[in-house]
C-alpha positions in Angstrom: -7.2 -7.6 -117.2 -8.8 -11.0 -118.0 -7.8 -12.4 -114.7 -8.9 -9.2 -112.8 -12.4 -9.5 -114.4 -12.6 -13.2 -113.7 -11.8 -12.4 -110.0 -14.5 -9.8 -110.0 -17.5 -11.1 -108.1 -20.8 -9.8 -106.9 -19.0 -8.5 -103.9 -19.3 -4.7 -104.5 -16.4 -3.9 -102.2 -14.1 -6.1 -104.3 -15.4 -4.3 -107.4 -14.4 -0.9 -105.9 -10.9 -2.2 -105.2 -10.6 -3.5 -108.8 -11.7 0.0 -110.1 -9.1 1.7 -107.9 -6.3 -0.7 -109.0 -7.1 -0.6 -112.8 -7.5 3.2 -112.9 -4.3 3.7 -110.9 -2.4 1.6 -113.4 -3.8 3.1 -116.6 -4.2 6.6 -115.1 -7.6 7.3 -116.8 -11.0 6.9 -115.2 -12.5 7.6 -118.6 -10.7 4.6 -120.1 -11.8 2.4 -117.2 -15.5 3.4 -117.5 -15.4 2.9 -121.3 -14.0 -0.6 -120.7 -16.8 -1.2 -118.1 -19.4 -0.1 -120.7 -17.8 -2.6 -123.1 -17.8 -5.4 -120.5 -21.5 -4.7 -119.7 -22.4 -4.6 -123.4 -20.7 -7.9 -124.0 -22.4 -9.5 -121.0 -19.2 -10.1 -119.1 -20.2 -7.8 -116.2 -23.5 -7.1 -114.5 -24.6 -3.6 -113.5 -24.3 -4.5 -109.8 -20.6 -5.2 -110.5 -20.1 -2.2 -112.8 -21.3 0.3 -110.2 -18.5 -0.8 -107.8 -15.8 -0.6 -110.5 -17.0 2.9 -111.5 -16.9 4.1 -107.9 -13.3 2.7 -107.6 -12.3 4.4 -110.8 -13.1 7.8 -109.4 -10.7 7.1 -106.5 -8.0 5.7 -108.8 -7.9 8.7 -111.0 -6.9 10.9 -108.1 -3.4 9.4 -108.2 -2.5 11.5 -111.3 -3.4 14.8 -109.4 -1.3 13.7 -106.4 1.7 12.9 -108.6 1.4 16.3 -110.5 1.1 18.3 -107.3 4.5 17.2 -106.1 7.4 19.3 -107.5 9.1 16.5 -109.4 10.1 18.5 -112.5 13.8 18.4 -111.6 13.8 14.6 -111.9 11.7 14.4 -115.1 14.6 14.8 -117.6 16.5 12.1 -115.8 13.6 9.7 -116.0 13.2 10.5 -119.7 16.9 10.0 -120.4 17.1 6.6 -118.5 13.9 5.5 -120.3 15.2 6.4 -123.8 18.5 4.6 -123.1 16.7 1.5 -121.9 14.4 1.6 -125.0 17.3 1.9 -127.5 19.8 -0.5 -125.9 17.5 -3.4 -124.8 15.9 -6.1 -127.0 13.7 -7.3 -124.1 10.0 -6.6 -124.6 9.6 -6.4 -120.8 12.5 -3.9 -120.4 11.0 -1.7 -123.2 7.7 -1.7 -121.4 9.4 -0.4 -118.2 11.3 2.2 -120.4 8.0 3.5 -121.8 6.7 3.9 -118.2 9.8 6.0 -117.3 9.5 8.1 -120.5 5.8 8.6 -119.9 6.4 9.6 -116.3 9.2 12.1 -117.2 7.2 13.7 -120.1 4.2 14.2 -117.8 6.3 16.5 -115.6 8.2 18.1 -118.4 4.9 19.0 -120.0 3.6 20.4 -116.7 6.6 22.7 -116.5 6.0 23.9 -120.1 2.3 24.5 -119.3 3.2 26.5 -116.2 5.5 28.8 -118.3 3.0 29.1 -121.1 0.2 30.2 -118.6 2.4 32.7 -116.8 1.5 35.7 -119.0 -2.1 35.3 -118.1 -1.3 36.8 -114.7 -1.0 40.2 -116.4 -4.5 40.0 -117.8 -6.8 41.5 -115.2 -10.0 40.2 -116.9 -8.7 36.6 -116.6 -7.9 37.1 -112.9 -11.3 38.6 -112.2 -13.0 35.6 -114.0 -11.1 33.1 -111.9 -12.0 34.9 -108.7 -15.6 35.1 -109.7 -15.8 31.3 -109.5 -15.4 31.7 -105.7 -18.6 33.7 -105.5 -20.6 31.7 -108.1 -19.8 28.0 -107.8 -22.2 27.1 -110.6 -20.0 29.0 -113.1 -17.0 27.1 -111.7 -18.7 23.7 -112.1 -19.7 24.6 -115.7 -16.1 25.7 -116.4 -14.7 22.4 -115.1 -17.3 20.4 -117.0 -16.7 22.3 -120.3 -12.9 22.0 -120.0 -13.1 18.2 -119.4 -15.7 17.8 -122.1 -13.3 19.5 -124.5 -10.1 17.5 -123.6 -12.0 14.3 -122.8 -9.7 13.6 -119.8 -10.2 14.7 -116.2 -6.5 14.0 -115.6 -5.6 16.5 -118.3 -8.1 19.2 -117.1 -6.8 18.6 -113.5 -3.3 19.2 -114.8 -4.4 22.5 -116.3 -6.1 23.5 -113.0 -2.9 22.7 -111.0 -0.8 24.7 -113.5 -3.1 27.7 -113.1 -2.9 27.4 -109.3 0.9 27.1 -109.4 1.1 30.5 -111.1 -1.2 32.1 -108.4 -3.9 32.7 -110.9 -6.7 30.9 -109.1 -7.6 30.8 -105.4 -8.4 27.5 -103.7 -12.0 28.5 -103.1 -12.5 29.0 -106.9 -10.6 25.8 -107.8 -13.0 23.6 -105.8 -16.1 24.2 -108.0 -14.0 23.6 -111.2 -12.8 20.4 -109.6 -16.4 19.2 -109.1 -17.3 20.1 -112.7 -14.3 18.1 -114.0 -15.7 15.0 -112.2 -19.0 15.4 -114.1 -17.2 16.2 -117.4 -15.3 12.9 -117.3 -18.6 11.0 -117.6 -19.1 12.2 -121.2 -16.5 9.8 -122.6 -18.4 6.8 -121.4 -21.7 8.3 -122.4 -20.4 8.8 -126.0 -19.0 5.3 -126.0 -22.4 3.9 -125.0 -24.2 5.3 -128.1 -25.5 2.4 -130.1 -24.6 -0.1 -127.4 -27.0 -2.3 -125.4 -29.4 -0.8 -122.9 -27.3 -2.2 -120.0 -24.2 -0.5 -121.5 -26.1 2.8 -121.6 -27.2 2.2 -118.0 -23.6 1.7 -117.0 -22.5 5.0 -118.5 -25.5 6.7 -116.9 -24.6 5.3 -113.5 -21.2 7.0 -113.7 -23.0 10.3 -114.5 -25.5 10.0 -111.7 -22.8 9.1 -109.2 -20.7 12.2 -110.0 -23.7 14.6 -110.2 -25.0 13.4 -106.8 -21.5 13.8 -105.3 -21.1 17.3 -106.8 -24.4 18.5 -105.5 -23.7 17.0 -102.1 -20.3 18.7 -101.8 -21.2 22.0 -103.4 -24.2 22.5 -101.1 -23.4 20.7 -97.9 -19.7 19.6 -97.6 -18.0 22.5 -99.2 -17.0 24.3 -96.0 -15.8 21.1 -94.1 -13.7 19.9 -97.0 -12.1 23.4 -97.4 -11.2 23.5 -93.7 -9.8 19.9 -93.8 -7.6 20.5 -96.8 -6.2 23.8 -95.5 -5.5 22.1 -92.1 -3.5 19.4 -93.9 -1.4 21.8 -96.0 -2.1 25.5 -95.3 0.5 26.9 -97.8 0.9 24.8 -101.0 -2.2 25.3 -103.2 -1.3 22.5 -105.6 -1.3 20.1 -102.7 -4.5 21.6 -101.4 -6.3 20.9 -104.8 -4.8 17.4 -105.1 -5.9 16.6 -101.6 -9.4 18.0 -102.1 -9.7 15.9 -105.2 -8.8 12.8 -103.3 -10.9 13.5 -100.3 -13.9 14.4 -102.5 -13.8 11.1 -104.4 -13.1 8.9 -101.4 -15.8 10.5 -99.3 -18.2 10.4 -102.3 -17.7 6.6 -102.6 -18.0 6.1 -98.8 -21.3 8.0 -98.7 -22.9 6.5 -101.9 -21.5 2.9 -101.6 -24.5 1.7 -99.4 -26.9 3.2 -101.9 -25.3 1.6 -105.0 -28.3 -0.7 -105.4 -30.6 2.3 -105.6 -28.4 3.8 -108.4 -28.7 0.6 -110.4 -32.5 0.6 -109.9 -32.7 4.3 -110.9 -30.9 3.8 -114.2 -33.1 0.7 -114.9 -36.1 2.9 -114.5 -34.7 5.8 -116.5 -33.7 3.4 -119.3 -36.4 0.7 -119.4 -36.2 -2.4 -121.5 -39.0 -1.2 -123.7 -40.8 -3.3 -126.3 -38.8 -6.1 -127.9 -37.9 -5.1 -131.4 -36.0 -6.8 -134.2 -32.3 -6.1 -133.6 -30.5 -4.3 -136.5 -27.2 -5.4 -135.1 -26.5 -9.1 -135.9 -23.6 -9.7 -133.5 -24.2 -10.4 -129.8 -20.7 -10.5 -128.2 -18.0 -8.6 -130.2 -17.5 -5.0 -129.3 -14.9 -2.6 -130.6 -14.2 -1.4 -127.0 -12.8 -4.8 -126.1 -10.0 -4.5 -128.7 -8.1 -2.6 -126.0 -8.1 -5.9 -124.0 -7.3 -8.5 -126.7 -7.7 -11.6 -124.5 -11.3 -10.7 -123.7 -11.9 -9.6 -127.3 -10.7 -13.0 -128.4 -12.9 -14.9 -125.9 -15.9 -12.9 -127.1 -15.1 -13.6 -130.8 -15.1 -17.3 -130.1 -18.6 -16.8 -128.5 -19.7 -14.9 -131.6 -18.4 -17.7 -133.8 -20.5 -20.2 -131.8 -23.5 -17.9 -132.1 -23.0 -17.9 -135.9 -22.7 -21.7 -135.8 -26.0 -21.9 -134.0 -27.6 -19.6 -136.5 -26.3 -21.9 -139.3 -27.8 -24.9 -137.4 -31.2 -23.2 -137.4 -30.9 -22.6 -141.1 -30.2 -26.3 -141.7 -33.2 -27.3 -139.6 -35.6 -25.0 -141.4 -34.3 -26.1 -144.8 -34.8 -29.7 -144.0 -38.3 -28.9 -142.5 -39.0 -27.3 -145.9 -38.1 -30.7 -147.6 -40.0 -32.9 -145.2 -43.2 -30.8 -144.9 -43.1 -29.0 -148.3 -43.3 -25.7 -146.5 -42.7 -22.5 -148.5 -42.6 -20.6 -145.2 -39.5 -22.6 -144.1 -37.9 -22.0 -147.5 -38.2 -18.2 -147.2 -37.2 -18.4 -143.5 -34.0 -20.2 -144.6 -33.3 -17.5 -147.2 -33.7 -14.9 -144.5 -31.4 -16.7 -142.1 -28.8 -17.1 -144.9 -28.6 -13.3 -145.2 -28.0 -13.0 -141.4 -25.2 -15.6 -141.6 -23.5 -13.7 -144.4 -23.7 -10.5 -142.4 -22.3 -12.2 -139.3 -19.4 -13.5 -141.4 -18.6 -10.0 -142.6 -18.8 -8.5 -139.1 -16.7 -11.2 -137.4 -14.2 -11.2 -140.3 -13.8 -7.4 -139.9 -13.4 -7.8 -136.1 -10.8 -10.6 -136.5 -8.7 -8.5 -138.8 -8.6 -5.7 -136.2 -7.9 -8.2 -133.5 -5.1 -9.8 -135.4 -3.5 -6.3 -135.8 -3.5 -5.8 -132.0 -0.9 -7.0 -129.6 -1.8 -10.7 -129.0 0.3 -13.6 -127.9 1.6 -16.4 -130.2 -1.0 -18.8 -128.9 -3.8 -16.3 -129.3 -2.7 -15.5 -132.9 -2.9 -19.2 -133.8 -6.5 -19.2 -132.5 -7.3 -16.1 -134.5 -6.0 -17.8 -137.6 -8.1 -20.8 -137.0 -11.2 -18.7 -136.4 -10.8 -17.2 -139.9 -11.2 -20.7 -141.3 -14.0 -21.6 -138.8 -16.3 -18.7 -139.8 -15.7 -19.6 -143.4 -16.8 -23.2 -142.8 -19.8 -22.1 -140.8 -20.8 -19.7 -143.7 -20.5 -22.6 -146.1 -22.9 -24.7 -143.9 -25.4 -21.8 -144.3 -24.8 -21.9 -148.1 -25.6 -25.6 -148.3 -28.7 -25.1 -146.2 -29.7 -22.4 -148.7 -29.1 -24.9 -151.5 -31.4 -27.4 -149.7 -34.1 -24.7 -149.4 -33.9 -24.1 -153.2 -34.2 -27.9 -153.7 -37.3 -27.8 -151.4 -38.8 -25.0 -153.5 -38.3 -27.1 -156.6 -40.0 -30.1 -154.9 -42.9 -27.9 -153.9 -43.4 -26.3 -157.3 -43.2 -29.6 -159.2 -45.2 -31.4 -156.5 -42.6 -34.2 -156.4 -42.7 -37.1 -154.0 -40.0 -39.3 -152.5 -40.3 -43.0 -152.0 -40.6 -44.3 -148.5 -37.1 -45.8 -148.7 -35.7 -42.5 -149.9 -37.4 -40.6 -147.0 -35.8 -43.0 -144.5 -32.4 -42.6 -146.1 -32.7 -38.8 -146.0 -33.8 -38.9 -142.3 -30.8 -41.2 -141.5 -28.3 -39.1 -143.3 -29.7 -35.8 -141.9 -29.7 -37.2 -138.4 -26.1 -38.3 -138.5 -25.0 -35.0 -140.1 -26.8 -32.9 -137.5 -25.3 -35.0 -134.7 -21.8 -34.4 -136.1 -22.4 -30.7 -136.5 -23.9 -30.3 -133.0 -20.9 -32.2 -131.6 -18.6 -29.8 -133.4 -20.3 -26.8 -131.9 -20.1 -28.3 -128.5 -16.4 -28.8 -129.0 -16.0 -25.1 -129.7 -18.0 -24.2 -126.6 -15.9 -26.4 -124.3 -12.6 -26.3 -126.2 -12.7 -30.1 -126.0 -10.3 -32.4 -127.9 -12.4 -35.4 -127.1 -15.6 -33.9 -128.6 -13.7 -32.7 -131.7 -12.2 -36.2 -132.2 -15.7 -37.7 -131.9 -17.0 -35.3 -134.6 -14.1 -36.4 -136.9 -15.0 -40.0 -136.4 -18.7 -39.3 -137.3 -17.5 -37.8 -140.6 -16.4 -41.4 -141.6 -19.8 -42.7 -140.6 -21.5 -40.0 -142.7 -19.4 -41.0 -145.8 -20.5 -44.7 -145.3 -24.2 -43.7 -145.0 -23.9 -41.5 -148.1 -22.5 -44.4 -150.1 -25.2 -46.7 -148.8 -27.9 -44.2 -149.7 -26.5 -43.8 -153.2 -26.4 -47.6 -153.8 -30.0 -47.9 -152.6 -31.0 -45.1 -154.8 -29.5 -46.7 -157.9 -31.2 -50.0 -157.0 -34.6 -48.2 -156.8 -34.0 -46.5 -160.2 -33.2 -49.8 -161.8 -36.4 -51.3 -160.4 -38.5 -48.3 -161.3 -39.6 -47.7 -157.7 -38.3 -44.1 -157.7 -39.3 -41.1 -159.8 -36.2 -40.0 -161.8 -36.9 -36.3 -161.2 -37.2 -36.9 -157.5 -34.1 -39.0 -157.7 -32.0 -36.0 -159.0 -33.2 -33.9 -156.0 -32.4 -36.9 -153.7 -28.8 -37.0 -154.9 -28.3 -33.3 -154.7 -29.7 -33.4 -151.1 -27.2 -36.1 -150.2 -24.3 -34.1 -151.7 -25.3 -31.0 -149.7 -25.6 -32.9 -146.4 -22.3 -34.6 -147.0 -20.6 -31.3 -147.6 -22.0 -29.9 -144.4 -20.5 -32.9 -142.6 -17.1 -32.0 -144.3 -17.3 -28.5 -143.0 -18.2 -29.7 -139.5 -15.0 -31.9 -139.6 -13.0 -28.9 -140.7 -14.2 -26.9 -137.7 -13.4 -29.9 -135.4 -9.8 -30.0 -136.8 -9.5 -26.2 -136.1 -10.3 -26.9 -132.4 -7.7 -29.6 -132.3 -5.1 -27.5 -134.2 -5.6 -24.6 -131.8 -4.7 -27.2 -129.0 -8.1 -27.0 -127.5 -7.7 -23.3 -126.8 -10.8 -22.5 -128.8 -13.6 -22.4 -126.3 -16.5 -20.1 -125.7 
């Protein structure tokens, strides 16, 4: 999935092909569109790319109906038997994956046979037969039926299976099946719409694009193309109603994509107008990149978690800057600002920690698991940077309340120490962003320089105390300030070591 998304460009035709391929493999357009919503929400994919994938997903999902429409029930037990044998006898993970494919394939058709048998008694109920036939005369009822069924089972493939099972028992004519088929295409949009609740506006727009695309297609086919598609399908296979429904499903989706593909840009503009940006408000959600939808694709989820850690690191950097501004300028506003940022850092740590736990419980490679383990330590170190910034803000508040002053030499020492610590921390964050050994090693070397500067500052401070050129009360604050800055440098070096220990794989 990661490589597929990386290959995805602004070429909308390529995006359609990606949608077809991914949905054909996972056999669920709902799952594909939910992933697209997640990608858009995480900023991995733009709306102009998403519309192409969504269109392709509608074509890819027709593979299921085509498979079900063939009478493969006789081969299903064989596939299940071979799959179970492979699963039990092999220790190879790859072989077990193939075994699960065979078992899934077999169970699909075994289930269809059971469904056909279970639905058979409905043929004797005249009211049910009359209801099915009525959909031929009132397509709107059929569309609502298809929509409701898919909304209930949350899978167009499942509702299509039910429709094919009814048709196989002669309980629904082809003319009545078509409106239900159209409604199922609208019903499958509800999964992505539900998934977009609470997501970013772009993610909500992606879900809405799917809905608009299918509604426009349904209206177009129900009012204009209904007769041509009926004639075409009957001409292809005049006898087998299951094949007729499957072919109609395929023709509907392919034709819908062909017709609407040139107008994809208009769909994007429409959803942007329907869901405008609105006035900027303070975000209740602290995180920017992690998204529960991405846990189904762990490699992308991990990449986003690294980005989130870097985001947390930048928030901690701003906390350090405001706390030092509070010291230099005796600013109560900066003190309170630092306290507020510290709360945000703590929330980010909780959110990222929870996400990492879920990610570590998913199927990830050995290398990715090592990165996840290092990220646990990294977010702890970043949180400690925020704690030390908070400590500095408290020192600043004390300085302000007591109206303390530092000597000129002390101010210069603080500036020197702060400058070196900030450089080391910024270098560490850059090493995360680039996954760079070189930058991480440079950050480690700067830690030694910070230790030397701290010792020099302490020696100078003792000299000033002995010569009565420094206020003893200010001197205590000075020493505490040095200690907090030195500890921030220690945590920066810990983060740099994590980048090295992860073999440079940590990169945003």
